[in-house]
N, C-alpha and C positions, 0 to 999 in steps of 0.2 A: 504494500500500500504506500502511496506517495507521502512524502513528508510535507505537512501543512502547518504553517505557523499558528493559525487560528481559524476559527470557524467564520469564514468571511462570506459576504454576500457575493453570489455568483452573478456577475454581469457579463454581457456579451459585447465585446469590442473586437471586431475582426479588423485588426490593424496589421501592418501599416499600409498595405496596398489600397485599402479603403476603410474609412471610418464609418461604421454603422451604428454607433452609439445613438440611442434615441432618448427623447425626453419623457421620463416616467414610464417606459415600456421596455420590452425585451424582443429582439428580432427573432424570427421563427426558425432557428437552427439549433442543432445540438452542439453546445460549446461547453467545455470544461475549463475553468480558470483556476490557476494555482499560484500561490505566492511562496517564496523561499527566502525572504529577507533575513531571517535568523536561522531557519532550519538547515540551510546549506552548510552551516558550520559543523553540523553533526555527521555529514555524509563523507564517505570515502572518496567520492568524486573521481572514480576510476572509469565509469561508463555513464552515458546520458540516460540509460534506463532507470537509474536511481531517481530521476525526476519525473518519470512517466508511469511507473507502476501503479496499478489500481484504477487507471482511467478506463471506464467501460468502452467496449468497442475496439480497444487497442490491444494488440498482442505483440510481444517482443521476443526475438531470438538473437543469438550470437553476440551477447554483450562482452564475451571474453575472447573472441577471435578478432584481434585488432587489425589483422590483415584483410578481413572480409567486411569489417565495420558492422555497426548495429543494423539489424533487420527489423523494421517496424511495419506492422500491418494495421490499417484502419478499415474496418468493415471489409476485410479481404484485400484491399488495395495495398500493394507492397509485399504481399506474401510470396510472390514469384521471384523476388530479387535474389540473384546468386551472390551479390555483394552490394553494399551500399543501400540506399533507400530509393524505392521506385513508387510512383503513383501517388506520392504525398508531397505537398509543397512545404518546404522548409523556409522560414523567413527569420532572420536575425537582425534585430534593431532596425527594422524597416527596409532591409536590403534582402532580396531573394538569395537564398543559398542554393536552391535547386536550379540547375541549368535549364535552358530552353527545351532540351530534349527529354527532360524529366528525371535526370540523375541527381541524387543528393547524397552528400557525405557530411558527417559531423566531426571528422577527425581534426578540424581546425577550430572547434568550439572550446573555449576555455570554460570548463564546468564551474569553477569556483566563483565566477562573477554572474551566474544566472540569477536574475532577480525575480522574474515571474514568467509564466507562459500561458498560452491559451491554445486549446486543441479543438478544432472544428471537425466534427465527424460527419462524413458523407460528402458526396460530390459538391465541388465548389469551383468549377471551371469559370463560372460567371465572375468570380472575384480574382482568380489567379491564372486562368488559362490552362495550358497543357499540364497533364499529370497532377490534377487537383482532386483526387478521390478523398482527400482530407487535407487539413492545414495544421501545421505546428508553428505557432508564432512565438518566438523566444525574445525576451527583453533582458538585457544585462543591466548591471548597476549604472544608474545615470544621474541620480540626485543624492546629495550628501548634505549633512548639516554643517560640517566643518572639515577642514583638511586633516588627513590622517596618513599613517604608514602602517601596514600590517604585514607580518611575516608568519608563515605557517609551514608545517611539515606533517606528513603522514607516513607510517610504515605499516606493512601487512605481510601476510604469508606470501610465499613464492617470490621472495626478495622484492616485494613491491615497495617502492619509495617514491614519494611525491613531495616537492616543495613549491611554495607559492610566495610571491612578493606582490603586494597590492598597495597602490598609493592613490589617494584621492586629493585633488587640489581644488579648493573652493575659491572661485574668483567672483568679481563683482556681478557678472552677468551670467553665471552658470557654474559648471564644474568640469574637470577633466579626470578621468579614471585611467590609470596605467596598471597593467597586470603582466607579470612574468610567471611562467609555470614550467616545471620539468617533471615528467613522470617516467619511471622505468619499472619493469617487472619481468621476471623469467617466465611467468605464465604457469597455469596449472599443469598443462601437458608438456611433453617434450617438444622441442622445436616450436615454442610459442612465445618467445621473448618479444618485448615491445619497448620502444623508447619514443618520446615526443617532447619537443620544446616549443613553447608558445609565447608570443607577445601580442598583447591586445591594448589598443588605445582608443578611448572614446571621449569626445568633447561635446558639450552642449553650450550654446551661446544664446541667451535670451535677448533679442534685439528690440529696438523700439517699434511701436506700432503693432503690438500683438503678433510678433513674428519670432521665429527661432531658427537656428542653424545647428545641425548636428554633423559631426565628422567622426569617422571610424576607420581604423586600420588594424589589421591583424596579420601576423606572419606565423606560419607553422613549419617546423622542420622535424619530420619523423624519419630518421635514417634506418630504423629497424622495426619491422612488424612481420614476424615469422608466422607461417601458416602450417599448423599441424595436420590439416586435412581431415577428411571423413573416413570413418572406420566401418567395417561390417560388424554385425552384432557378435560374431564369434571373436573378433579382435577386441571388442569392448569387454567381453567376459574374460578374456585372457589378461588384459592389462588396460584399464581405463585411461591411464596417463600416457600411453605410448602415442607416438605420431605415426601416421601412415608412412611406410618405408619409402615409397616413391617421393613423397614430399621432402623427406630428408635427403634422398639421393639427388634430387634436382634442386635442392635448396629453395623451396617455395617460400616466397617472401614478397613484401612490397616496401617501397620507399617513396615518401611524399614530401614535397616542398610546395607551399602555397602562400601567395601574397594576395590580400584582398583589401581594397579601400573603397570608401563610399561617402557620399554627402547627401543630406536631405534638408529641405527647407519648408517651413510651414508659415503661412500668413493667413490672418483672418480679418474680415471687415464685419460690418453689422449683420449682413445676411449672406455673405459669401466667404467661403473658405478655399484656400489653395494649398496643395501639397505637391512637392516634386522631389525626386531622388535621382541620383546617378551613381554608378559603381563600375569598378574594374577588378577583375580577378585573374590571376595567373597561377596555373597548377602544373607542376613538373612531377610526373608519376612514372615509376618503374616497378615492374613486378616479374617474378619467376613463377611459372606454372609447372606442375609435375609431369611434363612430357617434353619430347625433344623438338619436334617440328613446330616452329612458331611459339615455343614455350616461354620466350622472354618478350615482354611488351614494354615499349617506351612511348609515353604519351606526353605531349606538350599542349596545354589548353589555354586559350585566351577566351575570356568570357566577360562581356560588358553589356551594360544596358542603361536605360533611362525611362522614367515614367512620371506622369503627372495626373492629377485629377482636380476638378473644380466642383465645389458643392454650393448649391443655392438653396437657401431655406426660407420658406414663407410660413406664416402662421396667422390664424384668425381666432375667433372666440372659442372654438371648440376643435381646432385641428392644427396640426403641424405637418408640413410637407417638405421633404428634403430630396432634391434631385442631384444626382452625381453623374458627371461625364468625365471619362478618363481614357488614358491609353497607356500601354506598356510595351516597350521595345527591348528586345534581348537578342544578343548575337554571340554565337559560340563557334569556335574554330579549334578542331582537334587534329594535331599532327600525330598520327599513329604509325608506329613501326613494330614489326614482329621479327624476332631473331630466333634461331635455333638455340635451344637450351641443352648444352652438352654437359650433363651432370653438374649444373650450376654455373658453367662457364659460357659466356656469350659466344654464339657461333655466327653463321652467315645470316644476312637479312633475307627474309622471304616475303615481306609485306611492307609496303610503304604507301600510306594513303593520307591525304588531307581531307578531312570531313568537316562540313559546316552545317549549322542549324540556325536559321534566322527566323525570329518570331516578331509579329506585329499584331498586337491585340487592342481592340477598341470596345468600350462598354458604356452602357447607360443603365442607371439604377434609380428607381423611385421608391421612396419610403414615406408612406402616409400614415399619420397617427391621429385618430379622432375617437373621442369618448374612451371606451375600453378596448378599442381595436388598433391593431398595427398591421398594415398591409405593405408588403414589399415585393417588387418584381423587377426583373431586368433582363437584358440581352447583351451578348458579347459575340464578337466575331474575331477569330484568330486566323491570321495568314502565316503558315509555316512552310518555309522553303528549305529543302535539304539537298546537299550536294556532296558527292564523293569524287575526288580527283586522284586516280591511281597514278603513282609516281614511279612505277616499275616500267620495264621495257614493254611488256604486253599490257598496255593501258586499257582499263575497263572502267570508264566513268559512269556515274549514276546521278540522276537528278529526280527529285520528287517534290510534289506539292501536297501537303496534308492539312488543308484548311478545314475549319469547323465553326459551326454556330454552337453557342451554349446559352442556357437560360435557367431561371428559377422563378418560382412564384410561391409566396408564403404568407401566412396569416397568424397572428397571435391575438388571443382574447384574455384580458386581465380579469380574473375572478377576485372576490373579496379576500382579504388577509394575505396579500402578496402571492397569490396562486395564479398560474398562467397555463392556458391550453394553447398549443400551436400545431401547425401542420405545414408541410411544404412539399413541392415537387421540384426537383433540381436535376441537372444533367452534368455529365463530365465526359471528357475524351482524353485519351492517353496514347500518344504516338510511341512507336518503338524508339528506344534510345539509340544514339549513334553506335554505342558499343554492341547493342543487340543487332542492329542492322548490318554491321560490318562482320558479324560472325556468320559466315555462310557454311552450312553443312556440306556443300559440295566443294569447299575449299577455294572458291573463286573470290576475286577481289570485287570492289564495288559494294553495293548494298544488296541485301536479301530482299528483293522486291516482292516476295510472296507474303511479307508481313504487312498487315493492315493495322490501323489504330484501333485500340480498344475503346468502346463507348459504353456509357451507363446512364440509366435514368433511375432516380431514387424517389420513392413515395414514403412519407414519414409523418407520424403524428406523435405528440409528446405532451408531457406535463412537467411543470417546474413549480416547486414550492420553496419560498424564501422566508420561512418563519425564523424566529430568533434563535431557538434552541435545536430544532430539527429541520434540516433542509434536505430535500430529496428530489431527484429527477428521474423521469422514465421516458424512454423513447422506443417506439415500435416502428419498424421499417420493412419495406419490401424493395428490392433492387433487382433490376434486370440489366445484365451486361451482354454485350455481343463482341465477338472476335477477341476473347480473352487471350492475353499474351502469356504463354506457359513455357517454363524452362524444361530442357531435357539434355541428356548427354548421349553420345554415340561411341561405339567401340573404337573407331579410328582415332578419336581425340578424347580419351578418357580424362575427366576432370576439367574439360573445357565445356562451357555452357552455351547452348544454342536455344533459339526460341521459335515457337510456332503459334498460330492462332487456334483457338479451341472452341469454335462454335459460339455457344451462349451459355449463360448461367442464370440461375434464380437464387437470390440471397434473401433469406428471411432472418430478421434479428430482433432481439429484445435487449435493451440496455437499461440497467438500474444503478443508481448511485445515491448515497446519502451520507450525511454527517450529523451526529447527535452530540450535543454538549451535555454530558451527564452532570458535571459540576464545574466550578471555576478551574479545576485542575485536570479533569479527565475528559477527553474527546474520543469518540468512536467513529471510524470511517469505514464504509463498506461499499462494494460494488459487485454486480453480477452481469454477465453477458451470455446470451444464448445466440449461437450462430449456426443456422442451417443453410450452408452454402453448397449448392450442388450444380453439376453440369446438366443443362437442359438438352443441348445438342453437341455431341462431341464424338467423332469417330477417329480412332487412331490405329493404324496398321490393320485396317478392316475389322477392328474390334469396336463395338458400340459401347461407349463409356457413359452414355446418357443415364442420369440418375446417380452417378458416383459423386461422392463428396469432394470438394476442393482440398487438395493436400496442404499441409503446413498450417492449418487453422483449427484449433480445438472447437468442438461444439459448445463446451461449457468452460467458462473461466470465472473466477471469483476472487475477491480480495477482502481482507478484514484487518483493520489496523486499530491499535489502541495507543493513545498518546497521554502521558502523564507529565505535568509540569508543576513542580513544587514551588513554594513561596520563595525559596532561594534561587529559583530559575533553573534548577537541575531538571533536565527534560529527558525522558525515556520514551522511546517509540518502538512498539513491537508490531511488525508487519507480516502478514501471512497471505500468500498467494496460492490459489488452487488453479492448476493448469490441467484441463481435461485431456483425455487421449486424443491423438491426432493421427492423420495418415501421411505417409511419406511419399506416396506416388499416385499418379492419376488413376492407375488400375485399382487402387484401394486394396492392394495385396499385403501391404505392410502397415501395421498399426503400432504407434509409439505409445507406451503406457502413460497414464496420468501421474501427476506429482503434486506435492504440497511443499512449497519453499517458504521458510520462515527466517526473518532477519530481525535483529535488534540493534538499535543505535542509541547513543546517549551523548548529551552535551552538558557541560557545567561551566558557566561563565564566572570569573572571579575578577573583581575590580580593585585596582591599587591606584588611588588618586587619578592620574591621567593615563594610566596603563590598564588595558583590559586583556585578561588571559582567558582563553576558552579551551577547555580540555574536551576531547571527543574520543569515543571508542565504539566499536561495533562488532557484531558476530553475524556473518553471512552463512546461510544454510545451517541454521541452528541445530536441526535434527539430523544432519549429515545425510540428507536424502540423495539417492542416486537417480539423477535425471540427466537430460541432454540439453546442453547449452545451445545447440543448433541442430536443425535437421536439413540436410541437403536434398531438396525435392528432386525426385526422378533421377537420382545419382546412378551412374552406370556401375554395375557390379555390386549393388546393394550397399554402397558406402554412404549410408544416410547419416551416420551418427557422429556427433562431436560431443563427448562427455563433458558435463559441467563439474566445476570444483565441488569438493566436499565441504565440510565445515571449515571456515577460515576466519581469521580475526584481523582487525586493524585498530590502530590507535594513533592519535596525533594531537597537535595543539596549534593555536593561533595566538599571536601576540600583537596587540594593536595599540599604537601610540597616537 
């Protein structure tokens, strides 16, 4: 269960690409809001999943494989990802982290400065365009009362060590936050070591005339992230901590260097609001895969964009209307090369391709509030142009246009005592990522032109309660998707992932969450998710898989957390997560057992005049449950399993001046 400072009012602010905050009402979407202003001091801060656990509709795998990155699924979107985050839009401090082609990584996110986040569940292409089956909007520390310097360190099992240096400078018209961080670990399994070094700078300047200017820069250098690979169940039973032998033989790993900078500007007049942002990101990526032909990949990515929107608000005696008109431009260029991997040594180049994805999105949204009603609707059109320029002798260039309309319509009705009923119909589309398009099962260069965009339409009704001591939410949805993008492997290229379209799916879901304030010291949090996601039409190798469940997503998940805060501010939080059984392949031939994972963390602040000391400690997997950190969907040779760590501990401290 996620760490929450207090039982706060859940408001819906889908920012920063668009601000849908309304006056006295709630917009008709499923959104979870979390604050971590003090609770982040208790966390190990090794993986972003520590901030997401317990959110209904959201399922997480691979928090301990730093070569593959966190795999996040929202209502099934993102479950297919072989590495990184797919189908979900990631936004950090107003700047898109997800590339135009739908790829997202969080390996450059400094966890120790996360201040709050909002998770929008369900299709949201109206707001963010391509690959918006859900949205995770992250905000880092941006406001401070006074200047400070903070130093901290954490140690844990498997030679885990982390240190942080955080400085906040308060100036006349805003604040600047500077963060330095270094994390190293040997990992639970063999061949699983990881190292990352991060710098993050954020400045806010409050200007004259109700305007503000924000600047951000971050740099990440991760020279080592080893990949232990997937095991068969026989290998798991033999030794859970072993690495796959081929991963060791071919030295499977990744190396990342990334620079990102951005600026945003806000200005408001009496009835008009204007927001604009621009950014540039450069990513240098190398990885080794456990096979020889094309087994080493070198990628240089340039990604930049700009967007603006204008809001016009009018009001009368019993209504408020807000119209928003905006655009978002994003440009991505990937220089991709593949080399032979000769037992970990770089061999000859057998693939050299420049790939580009340019996106132009335009949208209009209207939000009308009158009496107890809130109506919202909008349309968006995205122009997506993709091109691959083969730079080998036998050139094979490709060019595609994957344009799409998106829309949503929703209504909220406010009941007495801060209760709300809502419903919405929304759509999304998701193009194949450049990485997926450039992986041709026949070994050819250019794009795999047999891949089509995945599309979805979502029907949802829900209830929100915002009482003072007990707050709970419920959402019931049905979603229809077509041309689902599904990963698979083949014998010619084991451990290399390819993609195909899988007909259509029907997804039925129920999401419940609540917070109960038992006393001034004790808070209980809970959530439950039911996911009946199945293929409606899907034929593979002349086998009809219609009616089979989607792999990688449990039918049942639940979370229960208990937080105790003493008068001396000692805080103890006990979080329990139930993960139901799930399937590892499209054929539904392999079932992965369910598991209960229990974690405890505590924090104890001590004040000495102008110095604050915070002690923290935690136990992960308290009951030493044997479960799997990740499941590799449709893996060749039944190598589905990546075992999770057993019981492990961490402790640390922060010193703030």
